[in-house]
C-alpha positions as CSV (number, residue, x, y, z in Angstrom):
1,X,-19.7,-20.9,-3.1
2,X,-16.4,-20.6,-1.4
3,X,-15.8,-24.4,-1.4
4,X,-16.6,-24.6,-5.1
5,X,-14.0,-21.9,-5.9
6,X,-11.3,-23.7,-3.9
7,X,-12.1,-27.1,-5.4
8,X,-11.5,-25.7,-8.9
9,X,-8.0,-24.4,-8.2
10,X,-6.2,-27.5,-9.7
11,X,-8.3,-27.0,-12.9
12,X,-7.2,-23.4,-13.0
13,X,-3.6,-24.3,-12.6
14,X,-3.9,-26.9,-15.4
15,X,-5.4,-24.2,-17.6
16,X,-2.5,-21.8,-17.0
17,X,-0.1,-24.8,-16.9
18,X,3.0,-23.4,-18.7
19,X,2.6,-20.1,-16.8
20,X,2.6,-21.8,-13.4
21,X,5.7,-23.8,-14.4
22,X,7.5,-20.7,-15.6
23,X,6.5,-18.9,-12.5
24,X,8.3,-21.6,-10.4
25,X,11.5,-21.4,-12.4
26,X,11.3,-17.6,-12.7
27,X,12.9,-16.8,-16.0
28,X,10.2,-17.5,-18.6
29,X,7.2,-15.7,-17.0
30,X,9.4,-12.8,-15.9
31,X,10.8,-12.5,-19.4
32,X,7.3,-12.4,-21.0
33,X,6.1,-9.8,-18.5
34,X,9.2,-7.7,-19.1
35,X,8.9,-7.8,-22.9
36,X,5.2,-6.8,-22.7
37,X,6.1,-3.8,-20.5
38,X,8.9,-2.7,-22.8
39,X,6.5,-2.9,-25.7
40,X,4.1,-0.6,-23.9
41,X,6.9,1.8,-23.3
42,X,7.8,1.7,-27.0
43,X,4.2,2.3,-28.0
44,X,4.2,5.4,-25.8
45,X,7.3,6.8,-27.5
46,X,5.3,6.9,-30.8
47,X,3.0,9.7,-29.5
48,X,3.3,12.9,-31.4
49,X,3.8,16.4,-29.9
50,X,0.1,16.9,-29.5
51,X,0.0,14.0,-27.1
52,X,2.6,15.5,-24.7
53,X,1.4,15.8,-21.1
54,X,2.6,18.9,-19.2
55,X,2.6,18.5,-15.4
56,X,3.4,20.4,-12.3
57,X,4.7,18.9,-9.0
58,X,3.3,20.3,-5.8
59,X,5.6,19.4,-2.9
60,X,9.2,18.7,-3.8
61,X,10.3,16.7,-0.7
62,X,11.4,13.1,-0.9
63,X,8.3,11.6,-2.6
64,X,7.7,14.7,-4.8
65,X,11.3,14.5,-6.0
66,X,10.9,10.7,-6.6
67,X,7.6,11.2,-8.4
68,X,9.1,13.9,-10.6
69,X,12.0,11.7,-11.7
70,X,9.7,8.8,-12.3
71,X,7.2,10.8,-14.3
72,X,10.0,11.9,-16.7
73,X,10.7,8.3,-17.5
74,X,7.3,8.2,-19.1
75,X,7.5,9.2,-22.8
76,X,5.7,12.4,-23.6
77,X,5.7,13.8,-20.0
78,X,7.2,17.2,-19.3
79,X,7.5,19.1,-16.0
80,X,6.8,22.8,-16.6
81,X,6.0,24.0,-13.1
82,X,6.8,23.3,-9.4
83,X,5.5,24.4,-6.1
84,X,7.1,24.1,-2.6
85,X,7.0,26.1,0.6
86,X,10.8,25.9,1.1
87,X,12.8,28.1,-1.2
88,X,15.7,25.8,-1.4
89,X,13.7,23.1,-3.1
90,X,12.5,25.5,-5.8
91,X,16.1,26.4,-6.5
92,X,16.9,22.7,-6.8
93,X,14.0,22.1,-9.1
94,X,15.4,24.7,-11.6
95,X,18.8,22.9,-11.3
96,X,17.2,19.6,-12.2
97,X,14.5,20.6,-14.7
98,X,15.7,23.8,-16.3
99,X,15.9,27.5,-15.6
100,X,12.7,28.2,-17.5
101,X,10.7,26.1,-15.0
102,X,7.9,28.1,-13.4
103,X,8.2,28.0,-9.6
104,X,5.9,29.3,-6.8
105,X,5.1,28.7,-3.1
106,X,1.4,29.2,-4.0
107,X,-0.2,26.1,-5.6
108,X,-3.2,28.2,-6.7
109,X,-0.9,29.9,-9.3
110,X,-0.3,26.5,-10.8
111,X,-3.9,25.5,-11.0
112,X,-4.7,28.8,-12.8
113,X,-2.4,27.8,-15.7
114,X,-4.2,26.4,-18.8
115,X,-1.1,24.7,-20.1
116,X,-0.8,22.3,-17.2
117,X,-2.7,19.0,-17.8
118,X,-1.9,17.2,-14.5
119,X,-0.5,17.8,-11.1
120,X,1.5,15.5,-8.8
121,X,0.7,16.2,-5.1
122,X,3.4,15.2,-2.7
123,X,2.9,17.6,0.2
124,X,2.4,16.9,3.9
125,X,-0.7,14.8,4.4
126,X,-2.8,17.7,5.8
127,X,-2.8,19.3,2.3
128,X,-3.7,16.3,0.2
129,X,-7.5,16.6,0.1
130,X,-7.5,20.4,-0.2
131,X,-5.1,20.6,-3.1
132,X,-6.6,17.5,-4.8
133,X,-10.1,19.0,-4.7
134,X,-9.0,22.4,-6.0
135,X,-7.0,20.7,-8.8
136,X,-9.9,18.6,-9.9
137,X,-12.2,21.6,-9.8
138,X,-9.7,23.4,-12.0
139,X,-9.8,20.7,-14.6
140,X,-6.5,19.0,-13.8
141,X,-5.8,15.3,-13.5
142,X,-4.3,14.4,-10.2
143,X,-1.6,12.0,-8.9
144,X,-1.8,12.2,-5.1
145,X,0.6,10.5,-2.7
146,X,-1.0,8.3,-0.1
147,X,-2.8,8.5,2.2
148,X,-5.4,10.2,0.0
149,X,-6.7,12.3,3.0
150,X,-5.6,13.5,6.4
151,X,-8.9,12.9,8.1
152,X,-11.6,10.3,7.3
153,X,-14.3,13.0,6.9
154,X,-12.4,14.4,3.9
155,X,-12.6,11.2,1.8
156,X,-16.0,11.5,0.2
157,X,-15.4,15.1,-0.8
158,X,-12.4,14.0,-2.9
159,X,-14.3,11.1,-4.5
160,X,-17.2,13.4,-5.4
161,X,-14.9,16.1,-6.8
162,X,-13.2,13.5,-9.1
163,X,-16.5,12.1,-10.3
164,X,-17.9,15.6,-11.0
165,X,-14.7,16.7,-12.8
166,X,-14.4,13.4,-14.8
167,X,-10.6,13.8,-14.7
168,X,-8.1,11.0,-14.0
169,X,-7.0,10.6,-10.3
170,X,-4.5,8.0,-9.0
171,X,-3.3,7.5,-5.5
172,X,0.4,6.8,-5.0
173,X,0.7,3.3,-3.4
174,X,2.9,1.7,-6.0
175,X,2.5,-1.9,-5.1
176,X,-1.0,-2.0,-6.5
177,X,0.5,-1.9,-10.0
178,X,3.2,-4.5,-9.3
179,X,3.2,-7.5,-11.6
180,X,4.1,-9.7,-8.6
181,X,0.8,-8.6,-6.9
182,X,-1.1,-9.2,-10.2
183,X,0.2,-12.8,-10.4
184,X,-0.3,-13.4,-6.6
185,X,-3.9,-12.2,-7.1
186,X,-4.4,-14.8,-9.9
187,X,-3.2,-17.6,-7.8
188,X,-5.0,-16.5,-4.6
189,X,-8.4,-16.2,-6.4
190,X,-7.8,-19.6,-7.9
191,X,-7.7,-21.0,-4.4
192,X,-4.0,-21.9,-4.4
193,X,-3.7,-21.5,-0.6
194,X,-7.3,-22.7,0.2
195,X,-9.6,-20.8,2.4
196,X,-8.0,-17.6,3.8
197,X,-8.0,-17.4,7.6
198,X,-5.7,-14.5,8.5
199,X,-3.0,-12.1,7.1
200,X,0.1,-11.0,8.9
201,X,1.8,-7.9,7.5
202,X,4.7,-5.8,8.8
203,X,7.1,-3.0,8.1
204,X,10.4,-3.0,10.1
205,X,13.0,-0.2,10.2
206,X,16.2,0.3,12.2
207,X,17.7,3.7,11.5
208,X,17.1,7.4,11.9
209,X,16.1,8.0,8.2
210,X,13.6,5.2,8.4
211,X,12.2,6.8,11.5
212,X,11.8,10.1,9.5
213,X,14.7,12.0,11.0
214,X,15.6,13.5,7.7
215,X,18.6,15.7,6.9
216,X,17.8,19.4,7.7
217,X,18.8,22.2,5.3
218,X,21.4,24.7,6.7
219,X,19.2,27.7,5.9
220,X,15.8,26.5,7.1
221,X,14.1,29.6,8.7
222,X,11.0,31.8,8.5
223,X,12.8,33.6,5.8
224,X,13.2,30.5,3.5
225,X,10.0,28.6,4.6
226,X,6.5,29.9,4.0
227,X,5.4,28.8,7.5
228,X,2.2,30.9,7.6
229,X,0.9,29.2,4.4
230,X,2.0,25.8,5.7
231,X,-0.1,26.0,8.9
232,X,-3.1,27.6,7.2
233,X,-6.1,25.7,8.3
234,X,-4.5,24.5,11.6
235,X,-3.9,26.3,14.9
236,X,-1.3,29.1,14.8
237,X,2.1,28.3,16.3
238,X,5.6,29.7,15.8
239,X,8.0,28.3,13.2
240,X,9.2,24.8,14.0
241,X,11.8,23.3,11.6
242,X,10.9,19.7,12.8
243,X,7.2,20.2,12.1
244,X,8.0,21.3,8.6
245,X,10.9,19.0,7.5
246,X,9.9,16.0,9.7
247,X,6.1,16.5,9.3
248,X,5.4,12.7,9.3
249,X,6.1,12.8,13.1
250,X,3.2,15.1,13.9
251,X,-0.5,14.5,13.9
252,X,-1.3,18.1,12.7
253,X,0.6,17.5,9.5
254,X,1.0,13.7,9.0
255,X,-0.7,10.5,9.8
256,X,2.1,8.5,11.6
257,X,3.1,4.9,10.9
258,X,-0.5,4.0,10.0
259,X,-1.0,6.6,7.4
260,X,2.5,6.2,5.9
261,X,3.0,2.4,6.1
262,X,-0.1,0.6,7.0
263,X,-1.7,2.1,3.8
264,X,1.0,0.4,1.7
265,X,0.2,-3.0,3.4
266,X,-3.6,-2.6,3.1
267,X,-3.4,-1.5,-0.6
268,X,-1.6,-4.7,-1.5
269,X,-3.9,-6.8,0.6
270,X,-7.0,-5.3,-1.1
271,X,-5.5,-5.9,-4.6
272,X,-4.9,-9.6,-3.9
273,X,-8.1,-10.4,-2.0
274,X,-10.4,-8.0,-3.8
275,X,-11.7,-6.9,-0.4
276,X,-13.2,-3.5,0.2
277,X,-11.9,-3.3,3.7
278,X,-12.4,-4.2,7.4
279,X,-15.4,-3.7,9.6
280,X,-13.6,-3.6,13.0
281,X,-10.3,-2.0,13.9
282,X,-8.3,-2.2,17.2
283,X,-4.8,-0.7,17.8
284,X,-2.1,-0.7,20.4
285,X,1.5,0.7,20.5
286,X,3.9,3.1,22.1
287,X,6.5,5.8,21.6
288,X,9.5,3.6,22.6
289,X,12.8,5.0,21.2
290,X,12.5,8.0,18.8
291,X,11.6,10.5,21.5
292,X,12.5,13.6,19.4
293,X,9.4,15.6,20.0
294,X,7.1,13.5,17.8
295,X,3.5,12.9,19.0
296,X,3.0,9.6,17.1
297,X,4.1,6.1,18.1
298,X,7.2,4.3,16.7
299,X,5.8,0.9,17.4
300,X,2.2,0.1,16.5
301,X,0.1,-3.0,15.9
302,X,-3.5,-3.1,14.6
303,X,-5.9,-5.9,14.2
304,X,-8.5,-5.5,11.5
305,X,-11.5,-7.9,11.2
306,X,-12.8,-8.4,7.6
307,X,-16.4,-9.4,7.1
308,X,-17.7,-12.4,5.1
309,X,-18.6,-11.4,1.5
310,X,-19.8,-13.3,-1.5
311,X,-16.3,-14.1,-2.5
312,X,-14.4,-14.4,0.8
313,X,-15.0,-15.9,4.2
314,X,-14.3,-13.6,7.2
315,X,-10.6,-13.2,8.0
316,X,-8.3,-11.2,10.2
317,X,-5.5,-8.8,9.3
318,X,-2.6,-8.1,11.8
319,X,-0.5,-5.1,10.9
320,X,2.7,-4.1,12.6
321,X,5.2,-1.3,12.2
322,X,8.4,-1.3,14.3
323,X,11.0,1.4,14.1
324,X,13.4,-0.4,16.5
325,X,13.3,-3.7,14.7
326,X,16.8,-5.1,14.8
327,X,16.2,-6.3,11.2
328,X,17.1,-3.2,9.1
329,X,14.3,-2.4,6.6
330,X,12.0,-5.3,5.8
331,X,8.4,-5.8,4.8
332,X,6.4,-9.0,4.4
333,X,2.8,-9.9,4.0
334,X,1.7,-13.5,4.8
335,X,-1.6,-14.7,3.5
336,X,-2.4,-17.9,5.6
337,X,-4.9,-20.3,4.2
338,X,-6.1,-23.8,4.9
339,X,-3.9,-25.3,2.2
340,X,-0.9,-23.0,2.0
341,X,0.8,-19.7,2.8
342,X,1.5,-16.9,0.2
343,X,4.3,-14.6,1.4
344,X,4.8,-11.3,-0.4
345,X,8.2,-9.6,-0.2
346,X,9.7,-6.5,-1.8
347,X,10.5,-8.2,-5.2
348,X,8.1,-11.2,-5.4
349,X,6.4,-14.0,-3.5
350,X,6.6,-17.6,-2.5
351,X,3.8,-20.1,-1.9
352,X,4.2,-23.0,0.5
353,X,1.6,-25.7,0.5
354,X,0.6,-27.5,3.7
355,X,-2.0,-30.2,4.3
356,X,-3.2,-31.4,7.6
357,X,-2.4,-35.0,8.4
358,X,-5.1,-37.5,7.6
359,X,-4.7,-39.1,10.9
360,X,-6.0,-37.7,14.2
361,X,-3.4,-37.1,16.9
362,X,-2.5,-39.7,19.5
363,X,-0.1,-39.5,22.4
364,X,1.9,-36.4,23.3
365,X,-0.6,-33.7,24.3
366,X,-3.5,-36.2,23.8
367,X,-5.6,-37.5,26.7
368,X,-4.1,-41.0,25.9
369,X,-1.4,-40.5,28.5
370,X,-4.0,-40.3,31.2
371,X,-5.4,-43.8,30.5
372,X,-4.3,-47.2,32.0
373,X,-1.2,-48.6,30.2
374,X,-3.0,-51.6,28.7
375,X,-5.6,-49.3,27.1
376,X,-2.8,-47.1,25.8
377,X,-1.1,-50.1,24.2
378,X,-4.3,-51.2,22.6
379,X,-5.2,-47.8,21.2
380,X,-1.6,-47.3,19.8
381,X,-1.7,-50.7,18.1
382,X,-5.0,-49.9,16.4
383,X,-3.8,-46.4,15.4
384,X,-0.6,-47.7,13.8
385,X,-2.6,-50.4,11.9
386,X,-5.0,-47.9,10.5
387,X,-2.7,-45.0,9.5
388,X,0.5,-45.0,7.5
389,X,3.5,-42.9,8.4
390,X,2.6,-40.5,5.6
391,X,-1.0,-40.2,6.9
392,X,0.4,-39.0,10.2
393,X,2.5,-36.2,8.8
394,X,1.6,-32.6,8.0
395,X,2.7,-32.2,4.4
396,X,4.6,-29.0,3.7
397,X,6.5,-28.1,0.5
398,X,7.4,-24.9,-1.4
399,X,5.8,-25.0,-4.8
400,X,5.9,-21.5,-6.3
401,X,8.6,-18.9,-6.3
402,X,8.1,-15.6,-8.2
403,X,10.6,-12.8,-8.5
404,X,10.2,-9.6,-10.5
405,X,12.8,-9.2,-13.3
406,X,16.0,-7.3,-12.6
407,X,15.4,-3.6,-13.1
408,X,11.6,-3.9,-12.9
409,X,10.2,-0.7,-11.4
410,X,6.7,-0.9,-9.9
411,X,6.8,2.8,-9.2
412,X,7.3,3.5,-13.0
413,X,4.5,1.0,-13.7
414,X,2.2,2.9,-11.4
415,X,3.0,6.2,-13.1
416,X,2.5,4.6,-16.6
417,X,-1.0,3.6,-15.6
418,X,-1.7,7.2,-14.4
419,X,-0.5,8.9,-17.6
420,X,-2.3,6.3,-19.7
421,X,-5.4,7.3,-17.9
422,X,-4.7,11.0,-18.5
423,X,-4.3,10.4,-22.2
424,X,-7.1,7.9,-22.9
425,X,-9.5,8.2,-19.9
426,X,-9.2,4.5,-19.1
427,X,-9.5,3.5,-15.5
428,X,-6.3,3.6,-13.3
429,X,-5.2,0.9,-10.8
430,X,-5.9,3.1,-7.7
431,X,-8.7,5.5,-8.1
432,X,-10.0,7.7,-5.2
433,X,-12.5,5.0,-4.0
434,X,-9.7,2.4,-3.8
435,X,-7.3,4.9,-2.2
436,X,-9.8,5.9,0.4
437,X,-10.7,2.3,1.2
438,X,-7.1,1.7,1.9
439,X,-6.5,4.9,3.8
440,X,-9.6,5.2,6.0
441,X,-9.1,2.0,8.0
442,X,-5.5,3.1,8.7
443,X,-6.7,6.5,9.9
444,X,-9.2,4.7,12.0
445,X,-6.3,2.6,13.4
446,X,-4.8,5.9,14.5
447,X,-8.0,6.9,16.2
448,X,-8.2,3.5,17.9
449,X,-4.7,4.0,19.3
450,X,-5.3,7.6,20.5
451,X,-8.8,7.2,21.8
452,X,-8.1,3.7,23.2
453,X,-11.3,2.3,21.7
454,X,-12.5,-0.1,19.0
455,X,-13.5,1.6,15.7
456,X,-16.2,0.3,13.4
457,X,-16.1,0.9,9.7
458,X,-18.5,0.3,6.9
459,X,-16.3,-0.8,4.0
460,X,-19.1,-0.7,1.4
461,X,-20.4,2.8,2.0
462,X,-17.0,4.0,3.2
463,X,-18.0,5.6,6.5
464,X,-17.4,5.3,10.3
465,X,-20.4,3.8,12.0
466,X,-22.2,6.0,14.6
467,X,-20.4,6.4,17.8
468,X,-17.1,5.2,16.4
469,X,-15.3,8.6,16.4
470,X,-14.2,10.8,13.5
């Protein structure tokens, strides 16, 4: 089945002919995609007042603030309420969205309101599943930042709550809605790089903000932070500004580099390959440089083995995050196949074809050098007569370069899909099952690191196998 798919790739490219050509030159395909997106935006502007979606944002930190701004770019969306446990962010919300904005430190007050259609959840990771489940049970649609859950055992409960409520839920890994990933998926599934063997994916950072040492407010204290509510459900401990404002650095509240960044990488990998996830996960790493009290590593590598399925052979994924990279902030995902390499970057991708030489090797590392000289001469003469210079070369050439159009915003695209789902009920790009299949292997990668053991995951039924930890 696999070989038939890959043998048909040239036929596929002939069928999309003009599209592939425009993809290589960039402008035509990008223009067409951009025009289609603008038309969708224009169509949304035609909704009447009854189609307005009223939302609340729960958690107004970096991602909550970003999600609020992006949501307001969607025609017909209005923010009417906000929740945060730091008083200063509620003050700022009123500055941004109007003095009549309803604000509260208690998210339950938001869920009780009948005039709120959807909530955006951008809290610390430990609150994701609890608030998502409560919101769904209250009849709200949910946009929840990744990772969908803090612990693997919480995942099925969120999935069940969404199915029971019948409300729209989207997880916030924006690259799954990127047009670059959609086009890369088309070419990958058409066999453009041949049979996949492995994927190398990385996130590199080289500064304090990238390592989650965010600017602290001048008034952070137990008087301005609802600390007791924040630690509800965890062990009791005194107020700690770092654990509140730098929560990604602590296992009680965040999920480290795996939950924050591996999830982005796996989400994109699953979009392109159509895979449901790995079956075996191994991790290694260290806390190398950012020794600021955090209890998660700043350098981490995980190897994930993906099983053979009806559509894909087995392959291996190597994930790495390095907060002392020397490269600034970069991210690449390289899909390595038998006939080419597809490399995803921030704004697009390239595909480079390679073909093994038709001739077997001779000389160099070959055993030829160990034979008598007369035999070597005879073998070399026969080799040169049989194989041309071109036959002896590995053929490599860039063939496809794709870049998103200037100004394209995959974050906005992701939010557009969510609000379309809220209005029409149509499926979103990252529902809870997709979000959990991306998050759970990353949480298992954390467990592999901390427990120093191999984790085994069932990607179809979405559960750790017996004896693999929790």
